[in-house]
N, C-alpha and C positions, 0 to 999 in steps of 0.2 A: 379911354374911354366915353363911348356913344350913347344915349338913351334916346329912342323917338319912338313916339307911336307908329304902329301897323295901319289907321287908317279904320274908318265906321265900317268896310266889308271885311276886318278883322281886327278887333277891337282888343289890341296886347301891347303891352308896353313893354319896351324890350330895350336890356341894357348889355351892350358888348364888353367884352375886357378884355381890351388887346395888349401885348407884351412884344415890341419889336414888329408890327405890322400885322402880327398874327391874332387870333380869336382865340383867348384862353377858354373862354366863359360867357355864358348870356343869363344871364336872368329876366324872366319874363312874367309878368303877372297881365290876365286876362281882367278887363273892365265891361265885360260884355252884356253882365246884369246892370250896373250901375248906367251904361249907355242904355240901356231899354226902360231906364228911369227918368231921364231926360238930362243926362252928363252934360253940363254945359260948358264950353272954352275953359274959363277959367279952373274950373273944378279940375279938367283935364291935365291944364298947367300944372296944377297943384300936385297931381298926381306924378305926373313926369319928374318935375322937382324933387319931391319927394324922395322916389326909388332913385334918380341918379344919386341925391346927397347921401341916402341909406347903404348904397355899394362902397361909395366914398368912404365913410364912415367904418364901416365892416374894413375895407382894406387898409386904411392907415391903424385901427385896432388891432391889428393883425386876427380879427375874426372870420377872413377869410379864407377857404382853402382852394386851391385848385384843381380841379376833377381828380388828376392823379394822387394827391394826396388825402381824398377823402374814402375813408373804410365805411363800410356798409354799415346798417343798425344791427347790430350784434357781432359784429367780424372780433374773430379773438374770443369771442366767450366760448369756455367749453359746454360741449354738446351733449356729454353723457350723463348731467345730472338734470333732475327738470326742475320745474319752477317753483316747488315748494323746497325744493333742498338747496337752490341758489338765493332765496331770498333768508332763510334760517342762514345760511352760511355769511351774507353780506350782515343780517343783524347783529351775528355774534364776533365776527372782523371789527363792525363799528364800536359795538358794545367795548371790545375788547382793547382797541382805544381810543374810548373816549369820546368818542364823535357821533354816536348814537341822537338823535333830536329826542327833548325830553319825554315827547308823548310817547316814544317808543320804547322807554326804559322800565323796566319793574318797579312797582310800587312796593314798597314794605311794607307788611300787613303788622 
């Protein structure tokens, strides 16, 4: 893994994730707005280190998914139901399983 600053002309912190010499993925953070507000070298160094450590942590904790394993938001959802129906089904299933948060449960009168 390698994390670097792309420079003042391209204010991006880039972390490349490698396996066997091949780039698997990249995480990028634009710090242009902060640079415009007078970002000093110490703060930039902190941002670089933080991004690098966050990626290391995500990999170690199993929170990193390589691009080929990522699912698009909503992938696998049944599309023949409207949002209202999906929410109602979710609430009914969670209620039956006893996992519905207390503030969503029906109050007895």
